[in-house]
N, C-alpha and C positions, 0 to 999 in steps of 0.2 A: 876089499879090494882084493881080496884071495879068488871068489867069484869072477870075477873077471881080469881076473890073469894082469894085473901090477901092482906096483907094490911104491912104498914111498917115493926111493929113487926113481920111479918113471912117471909120477905124479910130476914132481921136482922138473924134470925133462921136458916131459909136456908144459909148463906154467912156461915156462923159458919159450919155449919154441911155440909160442902162440901167433896162428895168425889171425886170428881177429875179434872181437866180441863186439856182444848188443847186450843190451837191458834183457832182460827172464820178464816175464810176464810176473809174478814176485817181486812186490818193490822190493827195493835195495840190494837183488840180488843178482847177479853179470852171468852171461853164457861165454865162457874163454871157446873158440874154436882152435882146434889143436890137430896133432898128428900122433897115433901111437903104431908100432909096427904097422909105419906104410900104410895108415886105416885112417878116417877121419872118426876127430871122439868131440863132444861134449865136456866143459867142464862145467858144474854149476860154483860159482862160487860167493859172499859178501861180507863185503866190509866189515871188519868190527875195528872203528875209527876208537874207540876207548881205547885197547889195548894192541895199536895200531898192528891187529893181525888182520889176513885173508883167512877167511873159512872154508873151506871146501866144505861142498855141503852135499853132491854127488860127481862121477865121471862114469860116463859110459858113451858107448861104440852106434857111431851114425851110421847103417845102414841104409845102401842105395834103394833106391825102391825099383 
């Protein structure tokens, strides 16, 4: 997280402000579309139903091409 300049609190806010979601290319994972510091980000998550947790796999900024 440090190399991408966000912390756990930022991540929680990003997930609370999610704009949409879609299935990831990896089965069982989801892509959460959100914003952080006025820029689009994607957070890859994987539900852990057995423990009732949402595991964050990675979060990264989406760059305009």
